[in-house]
C-alpha positions as CSV (number, residue, x, y, z in Angstrom):
1,M,50.8,12.0,34.7
2,T,47.3,10.9,35.8
3,S,44.4,12.3,33.8
4,T,42.3,15.1,35.4
5,P,39.4,13.7,37.3
6,N,35.9,14.6,36.1
7,R,34.9,17.1,38.8
8,S,32.4,19.9,38.8
9,A,33.5,23.6,38.9
10,K,31.7,23.9,42.2
11,F,33.8,21.1,43.8
12,R,37.1,22.6,42.3
13,A,36.2,26.1,43.6
14,A,35.6,24.7,47.1
15,L,38.8,22.7,47.0
16,K,40.8,25.7,45.9
17,A,39.3,27.8,48.8
18,E,40.2,25.1,51.3
19,L,43.6,24.2,50.0
20,L,45.4,27.4,51.2
21,A,44.0,26.9,54.7
22,W,45.2,23.3,54.7
23,V,48.8,24.4,53.8
24,Q,48.7,27.0,56.5
25,D,47.5,24.5,59.1
26,G,50.1,22.0,58.1
27,L,47.6,19.4,56.9
28,V,49.3,19.2,53.5
29,S,52.7,20.2,52.3
30,A,53.3,22.9,49.7
31,E,54.4,20.2,47.3
32,S,51.2,18.2,47.8
33,A,49.2,21.3,47.4
34,E,50.9,22.0,44.1
35,Q,50.2,18.4,42.9
36,I,46.5,18.8,43.9
37,T,46.4,22.1,42.0
38,Q,47.8,20.5,38.9
39,R,45.7,17.4,39.2
40,Y,42.4,19.4,39.4
41,Q,43.7,22.3,37.3
42,L,42.7,24.8,40.0
43,D,44.8,27.5,38.5
44,K,42.5,27.5,35.5
45,L,39.2,28.1,37.3
46,E,39.1,31.9,36.8
47,K,40.0,31.6,33.1
48,E,37.4,28.9,32.6
49,S,34.7,31.1,34.3
50,S,35.7,34.1,32.1
51,R,35.6,31.9,28.9
52,L,32.2,30.6,29.8
53,L,30.8,34.1,30.3
54,A,32.4,35.2,27.0
55,A,30.9,32.1,25.2
56,V,27.4,32.9,26.6
57,L,27.7,36.6,25.5
58,F,28.9,35.7,22.0
59,T,26.1,33.1,21.6
60,L,23.5,35.5,22.6
61,G,25.0,38.2,20.4
62,S,25.0,35.8,17.4
63,L,21.4,34.9,18.0
64,L,20.3,38.5,18.0
65,L,22.5,39.4,15.0
66,G,21.2,36.4,13.0
67,G,17.7,37.2,14.0
68,G,18.1,40.7,12.8
69,V,19.4,39.6,9.5
70,I,16.5,37.1,9.1
71,S,14.0,39.9,10.0
72,F,15.7,42.1,7.5
73,V,15.4,39.5,4.7
74,A,11.9,38.7,5.7
75,A,10.9,42.3,5.1
76,H,9.6,42.7,1.6
77,W,12.2,45.2,0.2
78,E,10.5,45.4,-3.2
79,E,12.3,48.5,-4.2
80,L,15.6,46.6,-4.5
81,P,16.4,44.7,-7.7
82,V,16.6,40.9,-7.6
83,V,20.3,40.9,-8.3
84,V,21.0,43.2,-5.4
85,K,18.9,41.1,-3.0
86,V,20.8,37.9,-4.0
87,A,24.2,39.6,-3.9
88,L,23.5,41.1,-0.5
89,V,22.5,37.8,1.1
90,F,25.4,35.9,-0.4
91,A,27.8,38.6,0.7
92,L,26.5,38.4,4.3
93,L,26.7,34.6,4.2
94,L,30.3,34.7,3.0
95,A,31.2,37.5,5.4
96,F,30.0,35.6,8.5
97,H,31.5,32.3,7.5
98,L,34.9,33.6,6.3
99,T,35.3,36.0,9.2
100,G,34.2,33.4,11.7
101,Y,36.6,30.8,10.2
102,W,39.5,33.2,10.3
103,L,38.9,34.3,13.9
104,R,38.4,30.7,15.1
105,F,41.2,28.9,13.4
106,K,43.7,31.7,12.4
107,R,43.4,34.1,15.3
108,A,43.1,33.7,19.0
109,S,39.4,34.4,19.1
110,P,37.8,31.0,18.8
111,R,34.6,31.9,20.7
112,L,33.9,35.0,18.6
113,G,34.6,33.0,15.5
114,H,32.3,30.2,16.7
115,A,29.5,32.7,17.2
116,L,30.0,34.3,13.8
117,L,30.0,30.8,12.1
118,F,26.7,30.0,13.9
119,C,25.3,33.4,12.7
120,G,26.3,32.4,9.2
121,S,24.2,29.3,9.5
122,L,21.3,31.4,10.5
123,V,21.8,33.6,7.5
124,F,21.9,30.5,5.3
125,G,18.3,29.7,6.4
126,A,17.3,33.3,5.5
127,K,18.9,32.8,2.1
128,I,16.8,29.8,1.4
129,G,13.6,31.7,2.3
130,L,14.7,34.6,0.2
131,M,15.5,32.5,-2.9
132,A,12.1,30.8,-2.6
133,Q,10.4,34.2,-2.3
134,I,12.3,35.8,-5.3
135,F,11.9,32.9,-7.7
136,H,8.4,31.9,-6.5
137,V,9.4,28.4,-5.5
138,S,6.4,26.5,-4.2
139,G,6.1,23.2,-2.4
140,E,5.8,21.8,1.1
141,W,6.9,24.3,3.7
142,Y,9.0,21.7,5.7
143,R,11.4,21.0,2.8
144,A,13.0,24.4,3.4
145,Y,13.9,23.3,6.9
146,L,15.4,20.1,5.6
147,A,17.7,22.1,3.2
148,W,18.6,24.4,6.1
149,G,19.4,21.5,8.4
150,V,21.5,19.7,5.8
151,G,23.5,22.8,5.1
152,A,24.0,23.5,8.7
153,L,25.1,19.9,9.3
154,V,27.8,20.3,6.7
155,M,29.0,23.5,8.4
156,A,28.8,22.0,11.9
157,W,31.1,19.1,10.9
158,A,33.4,21.3,8.9
159,V,34.1,23.7,11.7
160,R,33.4,21.4,14.6
161,S,30.6,23.6,16.0
162,W,28.3,22.1,18.7
163,L,26.1,25.2,18.5
164,T,25.5,24.8,14.9
165,G,24.7,21.1,15.7
166,V,21.9,22.4,17.9
167,L,20.6,24.4,15.0
168,V,20.7,21.2,12.9
169,L,18.6,19.4,15.6
170,V,15.9,22.2,15.7
171,T,15.6,22.6,11.9
172,T,15.5,18.9,11.1
173,F,13.0,18.2,13.8
174,V,10.7,20.8,12.3
175,W,11.1,19.1,9.0
176,F,10.5,15.7,10.5
177,A,7.3,16.8,12.2
178,G,5.9,18.2,8.9
179,F,7.2,15.3,6.8
180,A,5.6,12.6,9.1
181,E,2.3,14.6,9.3
182,D,2.2,14.8,5.5
183,S,1.6,11.1,4.8
184,H,5.3,10.1,4.8
185,E,5.2,8.4,8.1
186,R,6.9,5.2,6.9
187,A,9.9,7.0,5.5
188,A,10.0,9.2,8.6
189,T,10.8,6.2,10.8
190,V,14.5,6.6,9.8
191,Y,14.8,10.0,11.4
192,P,15.8,9.0,14.9
193,F,18.6,6.8,13.5
194,L,19.8,9.6,11.2
195,L,19.7,12.1,14.0
196,A,21.8,9.9,16.3
197,A,24.3,9.1,13.5
198,A,24.7,12.8,12.5
199,L,24.9,14.6,15.8
200,L,26.2,12.2,18.6
201,P,29.6,11.7,17.0
202,L,29.8,15.5,16.6
203,A,28.9,15.9,20.3
204,W,31.7,13.4,21.3
205,R,34.2,15.1,19.0
206,T,33.5,18.6,20.3
207,G,33.0,17.4,23.9
208,S,29.6,19.0,24.1
209,R,27.3,17.6,26.8
210,V,24.7,20.1,25.7
211,L,24.5,18.7,22.2
212,S,24.6,15.1,23.4
213,T,21.8,15.7,25.9
214,L,19.7,17.7,23.4
215,T,20.2,15.0,20.7
216,F,18.8,12.3,23.0
217,L,16.0,14.7,23.9
218,G,15.2,15.0,20.2
219,I,15.2,11.2,19.9
220,I,12.9,10.9,22.9
221,C,10.5,13.4,21.3
222,A,10.6,11.8,17.8
223,L,9.7,8.3,19.0
224,P,6.2,9.1,20.3
225,V,5.5,11.2,17.1
226,L,6.2,8.1,15.1
227,A,4.4,5.8,17.4
228,G,1.2,7.9,17.5
229,I,1.0,8.3,13.7
230,E,-2.5,8.0,12.2
231,S,-4.3,7.6,15.5
232,E,-4.5,8.6,19.2
233,A,-2.6,5.5,20.0
234,G,-1.9,6.2,23.6
235,M,-0.4,2.8,24.3
236,N,2.1,3.3,21.4
237,V,3.0,6.7,22.6
238,L,3.6,5.5,26.2
239,L,5.8,2.6,25.0
240,A,7.8,5.0,22.8
241,L,8.4,7.4,25.6
242,L,9.4,4.6,27.9
243,A,11.9,3.3,25.3
244,G,13.3,6.8,24.7
245,G,13.8,7.4,28.4
246,F,15.3,4.0,28.9
247,V,17.9,4.2,26.1
248,T,18.9,7.7,27.3
249,W,19.3,6.5,30.9
250,A,21.2,3.4,29.7
251,A,23.5,5.5,27.5
252,G,24.2,7.7,30.5
253,E,25.0,4.6,32.7
254,F,27.3,3.2,29.9
255,Q,29.2,6.4,29.6
256,R,29.4,7.0,33.3
257,T,30.7,3.6,34.2
258,T,32.9,2.6,31.2
259,G,34.9,5.8,31.0
260,N,33.7,6.5,27.4
261,Q,33.0,10.2,27.6
262,P,32.1,9.9,31.3
263,E,31.2,13.6,31.6
264,F,28.2,12.9,29.4
265,G,26.9,10.2,31.7
266,N,25.1,12.1,34.5
267,P,23.1,14.5,32.3
268,L,21.9,11.6,30.1
269,A,21.1,9.4,33.1
270,M,19.2,12.2,34.8
271,L,17.2,13.0,31.6
272,G,16.3,9.4,31.1
273,V,15.1,9.0,34.7
274,V,13.1,12.2,34.5
275,V,11.3,11.0,31.3
276,L,10.6,7.5,32.8
277,A,9.3,9.0,36.1
278,G,7.2,11.5,34.2
279,C,5.6,8.7,32.1
280,T,4.8,6.6,35.1
281,Y,3.2,9.6,36.9
282,V,1.0,10.7,33.9
283,W,-0.2,7.1,33.4
284,S,-0.7,6.4,37.1
285,F,-4.2,8.1,36.9
286,H,-6.9,5.6,36.6
287,Y,-9.0,7.7,34.2
288,V,-6.2,7.4,31.6
289,W,-6.9,3.7,31.4
290,D,-10.7,4.3,31.5
291,H,-10.7,5.8,28.1
292,G,-10.2,3.8,24.9
293,W,-7.5,6.1,23.5
294,A,-5.0,4.6,25.9
295,Q,-5.7,1.1,24.7
296,Q,-5.2,1.2,20.9
297,W,-2.6,-0.6,18.9
298,R,-2.3,1.0,15.4
299,A,0.4,1.7,12.9
300,L,2.8,-0.8,14.4
301,Y,5.5,0.1,11.9
302,G,5.8,3.3,13.9
303,L,7.1,1.2,16.8
304,L,10.1,-0.1,14.9
305,P,12.4,2.8,16.2
306,T,10.9,2.1,19.7
307,G,11.9,-1.6,19.5
308,A,15.4,-0.5,18.3
309,A,15.7,1.9,21.3
310,L,14.8,-0.8,23.8
311,A,17.3,-3.3,22.2
312,L,20.1,-0.7,22.2
313,G,19.3,0.3,25.8
314,V,19.6,-3.4,26.9
315,A,22.9,-3.7,25.1
316,L,24.3,-0.6,26.7
317,L,23.2,-1.6,30.1
318,V,24.8,-5.1,29.8
319,Q,28.0,-3.4,28.8
320,S,27.9,-1.0,31.7
321,W,27.4,-4.0,34.1
322,A,30.9,-5.2,33.1
323,S,32.4,-2.2,34.8
324,P,33.3,-2.3,38.5
325,R,31.8,1.2,38.9
326,S,28.4,0.0,37.9
327,T,25.7,0.3,40.6
328,R,23.5,-2.7,39.8
329,L,21.1,-2.2,42.6
330,F,19.9,1.1,41.1
331,S,20.0,-0.5,37.6
332,Y,17.7,-3.3,38.8
333,T,15.3,-0.7,40.3
334,V,15.0,1.1,37.0
335,L,14.6,-2.2,35.1
336,L,11.9,-3.3,37.5
337,A,10.0,-0.1,37.1
338,L,10.4,-0.2,33.3
339,L,9.1,-3.8,33.2
340,L,6.1,-2.9,35.3
341,S,5.3,-0.1,33.0
342,I,5.7,-2.2,29.8
343,A,3.6,-4.9,31.4
344,A,0.9,-2.3,32.1
345,V,0.9,-1.3,28.5
346,V,1.0,-4.8,26.9
347,L,-1.3,-6.6,29.4
348,G,-3.5,-3.7,30.4
349,K,-5.9,-3.7,27.4
350,G,-9.4,-3.8,28.6
351,R,-8.4,-3.4,32.3
352,V,-8.2,-0.4,34.6
353,A,-7.1,-1.6,38.1
354,W,-4.0,-3.6,37.1
355,P,-2.3,-1.1,34.9
356,T,-3.1,1.7,37.3
357,V,-1.5,-0.2,40.2
358,A,1.5,-1.2,38.1
359,M,2.2,2.4,37.0
360,N,1.8,3.7,40.6
361,L,4.3,1.0,41.8
362,A,6.7,2.0,39.0
363,A,6.4,5.7,40.0
364,L,7.1,4.8,43.6
365,L,10.2,2.9,42.5
366,F,11.5,5.9,40.7
367,A,10.9,8.0,43.8
368,A,12.8,5.4,45.9
369,L,15.6,5.4,43.3
370,S,16.1,9.1,43.5
371,I,16.0,9.1,47.3
372,G,18.5,6.1,47.4
373,K,20.8,7.9,45.0
374,G,20.7,11.0,47.1
375,I,21.7,8.9,50.2
376,A,24.3,6.8,48.5
377,D,26.0,9.6,46.6
378,Q,25.3,12.3,49.2
379,R,23.3,14.4,46.7
380,R,20.8,16.5,48.5
381,L,19.2,17.5,45.2
382,A,18.5,13.9,44.3
383,F,17.1,13.1,47.7
384,W,14.8,16.0,47.9
385,A,13.7,15.5,44.2
386,G,12.7,12.0,45.1
387,T,11.0,13.1,48.2
388,L,9.0,15.8,46.4
389,F,8.0,13.3,43.7
390,L,6.7,11.0,46.4
391,V,4.7,13.8,47.9
392,L,3.3,14.6,44.4
393,L,2.2,11.0,44.0
394,I,0.4,11.1,47.4
395,L,-1.3,14.4,46.7
396,S,-2.4,13.1,43.3
397,R,-4.0,10.1,44.8
398,F,-5.6,12.3,47.4
399,F,-7.4,14.4,44.8
400,E,-8.1,11.5,42.4
401,Y,-9.9,9.1,44.7
402,E,-13.0,9.9,46.7
403,T,-12.4,8.5,50.2
404,G,-13.3,9.7,53.6
405,L,-11.7,12.9,54.7
406,L,-10.8,11.4,58.1
407,L,-8.9,8.6,56.4
408,K,-7.1,11.0,54.1
409,S,-6.2,13.2,57.0
410,A,-4.7,10.3,58.9
411,A,-2.8,9.1,55.8
412,F,-1.4,12.6,55.0
413,I,-0.4,13.2,58.6
414,G,1.4,9.9,58.8
415,C,3.1,10.4,55.4
416,G,4.1,14.0,56.2
417,A,5.6,13.0,59.6
418,L,7.6,10.1,58.0
419,I,9.0,12.4,55.3
420,L,10.0,15.1,57.9
421,V,11.6,12.4,60.0
422,A,13.4,11.0,57.0
423,G,14.6,14.5,56.0
424,I,15.9,15.2,59.5
425,G,17.7,11.9,59.6
426,Y,19.2,12.3,56.2
427,E,20.6,15.8,57.0
428,R,22.0,14.5,60.3
429,W,23.6,11.6,58.5
430,L,25.2,13.9,56.0
431,Q,26.5,16.1,58.8
432,R,28.1,13.1,60.5
433,R,29.7,12.0,57.2
434,E,31.1,15.4,56.7
435,V,32.6,15.5,60.2
436,Q,34.1,12.0,59.8
437,A,35.5,13.0,56.4
């Protein structure tokens, strides 16, 4: 039997609502309707919705419960003997983990078990803090987060928990920030690689788009931290952000087009484009290039992960182009905008006009990309996001440059009219397509 297509819950709900009417009107037979129901698993929609609500409730409950335990441990209960304190925390840790494991794997309550296992990982962090408090363990504060993260990682893989994987991401990133800040910047350059190796396979194994997207977000945030070490190296930071956005977008394109975890593709591609577009917008202001902080090259070893991200992004993109589902026109648009941005960084030292123009052109390309995606894929959200980004660019230039108000008025009226006409035309085109379909 053909595998279930990757469709959103919104699409499947609309299809289920229409399918009964189609059968009644004789457009499809009852047998065809049953095949469609099985293909898109329409009979499981209500159960999926209920499970999602239950998962959200259990997650929120585990966060509150774990937070309560941590607060309880944080309180200085001096009146209790040390042995009682240690025994109590260990008992809570074992209770959460054993009960969670039993419910998830031995009973038909996997979501409640998952929540309790996550709560156990929160208690594990509280246990580390309590042990340090009882036995007066001193040292750098960030090392406790590393121990917490490593313990949570072991548990995340042992019980295949994407939620605990998110906890690993948070705790290890806190450690990484403190470790890099405390004169360990060279050793900290391995963090993005370790993060990807530890959490991306877990995300694929558990089928968690949330963990996959957040892991790439963690990598995107880690790259500029390393690139900006020891200085306000604005050029390093910009290049690192561009690399992080590019490799995230390329990973999304690779997964979307090659069929390797295709459900992960759209969130990653969207995150990558948002980061790239945000970079071009921030660095499109001429005063950014007027100040020396944006034109410094320091601590080049911090750019090693940036170079690796760029190389990996190129490799993933080349692989995605081999797929017949690849949209090369959009890929070329992203690459052109990226090359303009990198050229502004590399060649813009000592200049203002050239890098400002280049970043504005790159930002315009991302606006055009979003608008084009909205038209090609019939996505209103993408179309209007690109349109609003274009308006934001125009408004920013309006307030940034001191030109005559009459000229600004004419430019804004013209741009506003064109955008309204484009919006009206797009909506009418969508309506015609829907009627033809």
